[in-house]
N, C-alpha and C positions, 0 to 999 in steps of 0.2 A: 364398545364399538372398535372393529379391525383397524389399525393404523397402517396404513399403506406408506411406508417411507423411503420407498425405492428412489424419488427422487433428492430427498432430505439427505441419504446418504451420499449420493453422487455429489449433492452439494459441497459438503463437508469435503470432499476431495478435490473442490474445484476453486479454491479460493483464487482469486486474481491478485497480482501484485497490486494494483492501483486501489482494490478496497480496503476500507479501514479494518481493524481487527474486530470490530463490533459488526461489520457488514459481510454477509455471505452471498456470493455472486453465482449465478449459472448462467452460462453464455453458450450458445449454439448459433455458429454462423454458418453452417451445412458446408462448410468446406470438406466435402467427399461427393462421391457419385454412387447412385444407386438406390433401389428402393429404401423408403424411408423405414418400413416395416414389412413383414411377410404376412399375408393373410390373404383368406378368401371372404367375399361380402357375408357382412354381419355376424363373422367369428373373431371375436378379439385376442389379441395376443398380450401376454403379461410378463414375458420374459426379457423385454427390451426398455431401455429409458423412455424411447418412444413406443407407442402402442396406437392401435386404431381399428378400423374396420373399413371395407372399402377393397376394390380390386388393386392388386399391386402398383399398376403404376398410375393411380391416382395421385400418390404422394410420392415423389422421387427427388434426391438430392443431385445437383447439376455442379457442385463445385463452387459454392458462393451464393448459394440459395435453394430454398425448398420449393418446386414446383408443384401447384396443385390443380388438377385437370378432371373435372367431374364431382360426383357426389360421393361423399365419404368423410369421415372423421379422425383425426389425428390427437393424441393427446399425450401430455407430459403427467404423470401420477405423482399427487402430493395430497396428503389429507391436510386440507385448510383448516379443520376443525382441531387438529394436533400443532399449528403455529405457534411459535413462541408468543407468550402473552406480551402485551406492551411493546408491540412491534409494528412496524410499517411494512407489509409484504409488497414490493411494486412488481406487475410483470409489464415489461416493454416489448414491443413487438414492430417491427419496420415490415411492409409489404408493399407492393405493387398489385392492384386488381386490374386485370386487363379484361373481365367480363363475367357476366352471371352475380350472383350472391355468395358472399363469404362472411361465416358467422366466426365470432372470437369472444370466448369466455371461460365460467367455470361451469360445472356439470357434477351431479352426484351418479355417476356411471355411465356407461358407453353411449346413452340415448340423449341427442341432441334436443329432441323433443322436451325433456325435462330439465333444459339449460337454468341455471340461476342469473346472478348477474352477467349480461352479455353485450356485445355490441354486433350489429347486423347492418353489413355493408349492403344495400339492397342494388340488383342489378341496375335501376333506373338511376341511381346516385345518390338515393336517400340513405341517410344514417340513422337507424334508430336503436335506441338503448332502453332497456328493460331490467325489472329485477327477477324477472320468470314468476313462476314456470311457464313454459310454452313461448312460443315464437310470436307475443304479442308485445306490443311497447310504445313508446311515446317517439316520434319523429323529434331530431334535433333541427328545427328549421333554420338555425344560423349556420349549419353544417352541412355540406354535400361534398361529394365525390366525384371524379370525372376518371375514365378508362386511362390507365397508363400512368396515373398520378401515385407517386410514393407518400404511403401514410405512416405517421408515426403515431403509435397508439400506447397509452398506458392505463393499466388498470392499477389502482392503487387502494390497499386493502387495511385499515386501521385495525388491528386485532384488540385492542381494548374497547373501541366505540362501534365497531363494525360498520363503520362508513366506509362506504365504497366511492372512489371518484375516479371520473374517466375523464382522460385528457386526450385529444386528437391533434397532431402537429404540437402547437404550444399553446391551444386553446383548452380550457376547460369545457368539457362537452356536458357535464352533469355530474351530480353526487347524490347518493341516497343512503339511509341508514338500512342494513340488511340483518334481520333479526338473529340469526345465526347461521355457522356454516356446516351444520350437523349433515354428514353426509357427502359433503361436497369433496370429491377425492381427485379430480384432476381438472388441469387447464386444458383446453381444447381449441382447434382450429377446425373447421371444415368448410367443405363445399356442400352448397346447398341443392345445387341442380346439375344437370348434365353439363350445362354451358358454363359452370364454374370455373373461373380460372384466374389465378393471382400467382405471384412469386414472393415468398417469406425470405427477405434477405438476412434476419436476425432475431432471435429471441433471447431475453434476458428476465432473470428472476432476482431480486434482490432483497434480504430481508434484514432490515434496519431497526435500531432501539428507537423508540419513540423520542427518548431524552436528546439523542442528537440531532432528530429532525427538528424538535421545537427549538433548540438553541441555533441551528440555521435559520429556520424562520425569523426568529426573534432578531437575529442580527440583518437580516436583509429587509426588515420592514420597522426597525427601530425609529420611533416617532416619538415627539413629547407628547405627554399627555394632558388634555385641557380639562380643567376643572369648571365643570358646569355650575352656574349658580342657579338655584331654584327661582322660578317665575313667583312673583309677589302674588299673593292670594288675598284678597279683601277680607276683612273678617265676616263681612255681611254674606260673602257670596255662599249661594245654597244651590244644590242641584233642584232640577223640577221634582215634585214630590211623587208623582202617579205614573211613572215611568217603569217598564218591567227591563229595560236594558242596563247591563252593568258589565263588570270587568271582574277578572280574577286576580288579586294582589297577593302580594307576599311579604307583608310587613316584617315578618319575623326573619326573613331572609337577608339580614344585614349583619354589618358587622357590630352591631347593639344586642344581637341574641346569639350569633354563632361566634363564640368565643373560646376561651379556654383551650386547654392540650388537646382536648378529642375533637371539637367542632371549629377552632380558630381558623382563620385563613379562607373559609369555603366562599364567602361573600363580602362583597365591599360595600360601601354607603348607597348605592344607586336605588336600592328598595325602600330606602328611609322615606317616611311620609312626606317630610317636606319637599321631597324629589316628586313624589308620584301625585300627591293630593292634588295639585293645581291641574294636571292632565285629567284627573277623574272628574273634578268638579267643572273645569271649563269646557269639557265635554260633554257635560249633563249626562253622565254615566251614574245613574242613580243607585245601583246596587254595587256592592264589592262582595267577595268571597274571600275569607281569610281562613287559611288554614291554622289550628292550633296543635302542636305536637306536646303530646302528653308529658315527655320526658323533659322538657324546659320549665315545666311549672310544678314539678312533685319532686321531692327528694331521691336522688339517684340511690341505688340499691348498696353503692360502696361509700357513702359519705353524706355529709349534711346539705349539700350543693345539689343543685342539677346538674344535667349532662354538660352545660355549657361551662362550669366552674363558679357560675353565681348563685346568689341564693334563689330559691323558690319565688319569695317575696319580692325580692327587687324585679324580678321576669314579669310577675305579675301586674307589680305597679306600673311598670312601663308599657304593657300591652292595654291597661286600664286608661293610661293616658293617650293612647292612640285612638281606642274607642272614643273618647271624649272628645277629640279633635274630628272625627268624622260625625260625630252626634252634631256638633256645632254647626256642619256644614250640609246638613241634611242626608248624610248618605247613610242608607239602609244595608246594615251588615249583615251576612249568614258567616256565622261561625262554624267551619268544618274541624269536628273534633277527631283527631287520628287517635285510633286505639292501638296500644302497644300489648302485645302477647307476652306473657311474664310479668308485667306490671298489673295484674288484676288486683292486688292487695292495695295498690294506689288509686284504683278507679273510682271509688265513692268519693274521695277527697278532690279529685279534680272534676269530677261531675257536679259535685255541689258548688265549688268556686265558679265554673262556667255559667251555672244555674242561677246564681247571683248576679254575674254579668249581666242576664237576661233582665233580671229585675232591677238592676240599677239603669241600664242604658237605655233609653225606649228606641233606639235606632238598631239594638240588636233584635232582628226580625226572624231569624230563623237558627235552629240548630241541626248542623247535618251531621250524621253518624257515620264517620269514616269516609275514607275515599277509595273508591275501585277496590271492593274487596274481593271481586273475582279477577284482580292480577295479583299474581304471586309476589309481584315487587312491592306491592302495600299490604297483602295479607296471606300469609301462609297458613292459616289455621283453615278449618272445614267452614262450609256454609253454617252448620249449627252453633260453632264457637262464636261466628261474627254475631248471630242472632242472639245467642245468650248473653253475649257482654253489651250488645246495643239494647237489649231489654233492661239491663242493669241500669245503663247510662240513661235511657229514656226515664225510667221511673225516678231518678235522682233529679234530672233536670226538670221536670214536671211538677217537681214538690217545690223547688225553689222558685221556677218561673212559669206558671201553669198556662199563661197566654201566648207563651213563644212557640212556634208551630216546631213539631219534631220531624225532621228530613231524612228519610232512609233511603238506602239504595246507593247513589251515587256509581250506577253500573256503567262499566265502559264494555266495550265489544260489540257496538252496534254497527249494522251495516257491513260496508267491506274492511273497518276497522278491525275486525275480527283477528285480521293477520297480525296481531300482535304477537310477540315472541312468547307471552307467557299465557296465550291463549290458544295457542297453535295445537297444545297437548289434548285441547278439550274437542269438543265437536268441530269439524271443519265446516260450518254452514254458517249462514247468515244470521242463525237463531242463538248464537253462542251466548250474548249479552242477555238476551231474552231468558235463555235457559238457566242461567245461574238466578235470574230475578226469579223466575218462577220456583226454584228450589226453595230460596229464602221465603216466598211469599207462603209456601206449603207450610214451611217450619214455624210461621207466624210473626213474621216480620211486620207485617200492617197490623197487627193486634195493637201495637202501640206506636203507629206511625201516623202523623197528621198528613204528611203529604210525600211525595216520593221524588227523587232526582236521579238524573241520568247525563251521560255525556256521548252525546250521539255525534261524534265525529264521522266524517265521511269518507275516511281512507282516500282513494285517488280521485273520487268521483264529485261531481258539481254538488250545489247545494240542494239542489231538487230531486237527485236521484235517490231512491228508495222503494220501499213497497212494504205493503203489509206482510210481517212474516207468519202469519196464518193463512194466507191466502192459498197456500198449496203450490206456489211457482217455484218456489225454490232459489229464485234470483236475489245475486246479491246487487244490491244498490242498481235496479235497473235504469239505464241513462235514457230509456225511451217515454218514461212517464213524467210528465213535468209535475204531476202531484203525487210523485211517488213518496218523497220524504213526509208529506202530510200525512198520508196513509199510515207510513211506520209509526209516526207519532201517535196516532189514533190507535192502532194497534197495539202498542205498547199499554196506552191508558185502558183500553179496554180489557188487556190482561190484569191490569192492576184491579180495576173495578170487580171482574170476577173473585177476586180472594181477598178485598176489602170488606171490612165489617158493614154489612148493609148495603153491598155491591157499590158502596159510594165512587163517585169519580173523583179521586184525590187530586188535589193541586199539584202542578208539575213544575219543578225547578230543574232548569237546566243549568248546571253548575260547572260545566265545563263544554265549549263547543268553539272549533277555530280551524282555520286554514295556514300553514306557513307560509311566509312571501320573503324573498331575497332579492337585494339590489344586485347582486352578482349574477350577471346573464348565463354565465358558463356552469353555474350549478342548477340553473332551473331545469327540471325533468318532467312538469307539468303533472307530478303524482304525489309526491310528499313535499315537494319544494315548487313553489309558484313565483312568478314576478309579484312586486309590491301592488303593482296595480291590479294583478289578477287576484292577491288578497282582498283588496278593496271591493272588488265587484263581488266576490263571493259573501263579504262581511255584509254589503247593501242587502243582498238576496236574503241572505239567511236570516239578519235580523227582520224582514219583511214577510216573511214566511211564517216566523213564530207570531209576529204580530196579528197576523191575518188568522192564524188560529185561535188566538185570543178572541178577537171581533167576531169569530163565527161561533163562538161559546165554550171552545177548550179551555181548561183551567191553568194556562200557562202563568206561573207567578213571577218568574223572572229567567232572564237568558244571560248568563255571565260568558263573556268572550274570555279565552284564554289565549293571549295574556294581556296585562295591561301594556307592559313594556316588555322588549327583547331581554333575554336571559343571557348571563355569562355563564357559559357552560365549561367547568374543567374539563369534561369528556368529550368536548368538541361536537357534540350531538346537533347538526346542522338543523334538523327539523325542529326540535326543541328551542333553539336558540333564536328561530324566525317566527316564531307564533305572535310576538307581542306587535303592539299598533303604536309605540313609541321606543325611540332609540334606545339601544342597552344603557347610554350613560344619561338618559332622559334629558338630551339636548334639544331633539327636534321631532315632530310628528312625522307617522308614516301616513300614506294615502288612506289607509283603511281607519288611522283615527279620525281623519278630516270627514270621511263618509260617515262614520258613525256618529259624529257628532251632529251633522245635519239632519239624519234620521231620527236621533233621539230628542232634538229640539223640535223636530214638526211632529212627531208621533207619542207624545208623552203620556197619553193616557188613554189605552183601548178602549175604555167605557164610553168615548166621546165619538166613537165611529160605529156604523151598523152596516151590515152590508145593504148595497144599493138594489132594488128591485127593478131591473130593466128587462124589455120585450126579448131581447137577446144579448149574446156577450158580445163584447168590443171586437171588432172586425179589422185585423192589419193587412187587409188584402191578401196576396197571395204569399205573406210571411207569416200569416196567422199563426201556423203550427211552430213557429219559431219564436214566438213571443209568450212570455208568461205575464199574465196581467190580473188585477183586481178592481173592482170598482165598489168604493164604498161611501156613504153620505155622513156627513159631517154633522151631529145633531145640532151645533149652536147655530150655523146657519145654512143648513141643507146644502153646502156646496158638496160635489161631487170631488172624491180624490181616487185619483186612477194611477197606482203604480204599474210599471211596465218594465221589461228587459228582454234581451233575447237571449235564448238558449244555447250557449255557444257549444255545449256536448251534444246537441242535435245537429250542428250546422258541418257540413263538409270541409267549409273553409270557414275558420274562425274570424268572421270579418264584420264590422258593423254595417248596416244597412239604412236607407231611407225607405219610410212606409208611409200611407195615407191610412190613419186611423179613422173609421166610420163608427159612431156611436149613436144609438137610438135614444132620442129623446120624446118624452111626452109633448103633445101641442101646446098644454097651457105654459112651457117653461121656456124663458127667454136666458140666451147666455150673454151676461154682460161683461166677462173678461175671463179669460184662460190664462193661469201662469203655470211656467214650465220650471220645475225643480230638478235641473240637470247636475248630478253630482260631479261631473266633470268641469262645470262652471262654478265661479266663485259667488254667487248669488242668484236667487230666483230672478225670473224675467218674464214679463208678460209676451203671449204669442198670439199669432193671426190664427183666423178658423173660418171655416165658411158652413152654411147650414142650408138644406135642401130639405124641405118639407119638415118631417120629423126626424131627420138625421143630421146629426155633428159632423164635420169633417176636418181632420186636424192632421197637416204634414208634420211628421216627428222623424227624427234621427235616433235610430235604436242600437244601444251599447248593451255590452256584457254587464254593465253596472247600471243597478237600479235608478231609475227616476220617476217623477210622479206629476200630475198634471192636477191643478187644481180649478176646478170650473165652477165659478160664480154664476148663479142662477136666480132670477126672479120669477114670479108667476104673473100670469096675467089677471 
């Protein structure tokens, strides 16, 4: 890549006396008069510190400020991809907007329509932040600007984690993790319309080592740490046996297993089983997915111990004790076996031991072969190499534990989540997860698999968004189809059945699925980071979407939310840190855990329900198109179960509303009571209703979190 270091060279000559020896600072207060640059429209100039396009009088310095009047773009060249490693780059800018729309951000070249992370000050006062590309993004509802208001804008870029944090005034506007800065070679300011008008009074770029930033933050926020005491768990406490709902665990991510010179210090004790098991069991989350890293359970290539400095035997014994504890409480375990390239000679011994675990522990219900092999961060080999190693492992596992299903795939990159940094080099379409899956199917992956797995993260979209990847539409997570995600799952299972022996519709394990939620409202961007309340909304809906698929006959075996608890992340990845449903120290639940518990308790066994046959669908009056609902019949007592929620992604204003539900019933059915299960309330309650002939009418308050009605009937 061509390295544009024009600005960096300028920076090295522009250290300010107040900057530390470790911080380079560029400042421009525009204390001069004249045009910022000379150009004609759409012709760039590269021989100046500031360059741009637009008529010369759009950007003029006035001795204390840069005046912007009209449509054009000015930039400071700097190759962000070549920025110093482990540093914090901060762009600070002060401006007064007097009219029209103004854009500020980073771009790969002189086209603002290809802007990457940016802030857009709309003419009507809205402030919009987006990752790009293109002028689309999420409004920041807590922030607005008025004409004549002085705005201090800061864009902070962590070159280690690629986290971008936006601050306006002293308020954090939002943050997100940007995959890479490849091709981004300038910081820009632009007027977006002929009526755009603003004055920039200062621009500053700082480059600061992360070590100094961390030290400062520690000093400012230093507080005593509280040691949380695990909740007691009765020895006879057991989860419900037939639920499909579960969590992703990380029993290895502790100071028990990550020890020694190479691995020590990465994790604390918070993922230890005594801390996490009470949340799993008390939430009635029946399944847990536990990764097994091959390097911890075999001898390392350079000695008698494993990679953590302990003997493989001691590591194996500790893991076996944890499996016995899970078994005691009825928790079903899916073991995800991480394959390690270069360790093929140790694969058979590792596989034999894992197979013996399946034979010894009845709660080991599935073996999953590797994690997300279509991501380079987990598998740098070819698809053929993955299939070859998986085949060897499957044969060894089946020999030791023939009754335990082999689950293959663990495919990432569904829907809008294809924009992962390790997927972007492949197809830039919604089929990327399916494309890799189909390649492995053609290579014979399904010849030895009993089931398939995938990680259908929704990217920035709501749970229902999606679509059949083979319908020819080319859409990525269409938000307009309330059945889009269900079509996407069925499309994947159709693909599997085309390649499976006998065209069998194989069981489907969702071994990762989640949305991130934060309690820091300044970080919410409604794409990668939501509020914790919206995280609970989306969990409730996603769980019931999968439950419905199972009730309707699709072979959904298990759905594991990622993650049981928040992670401590050394790299500061705000997305990964906020997927969990319990606080990082395991001291308290988040709203999503509470919502999931209510669903897991009421909907334990999909075979207990069947789709109800009604003359017509539920009618929510004028809001019907904004409501997702199902009607099921509970086999035990013929009660009707009616889940419902509003589709916030289809609303102009993301707001709850009241609606009158009209439900058709046969003339022989008498309603004895209706119980509302509202996840915003602490317990179910009986509600009122009316009946006109063969129609039941129920007034409801509809929110973005799933609720359901329990309608008890008798027949004449």
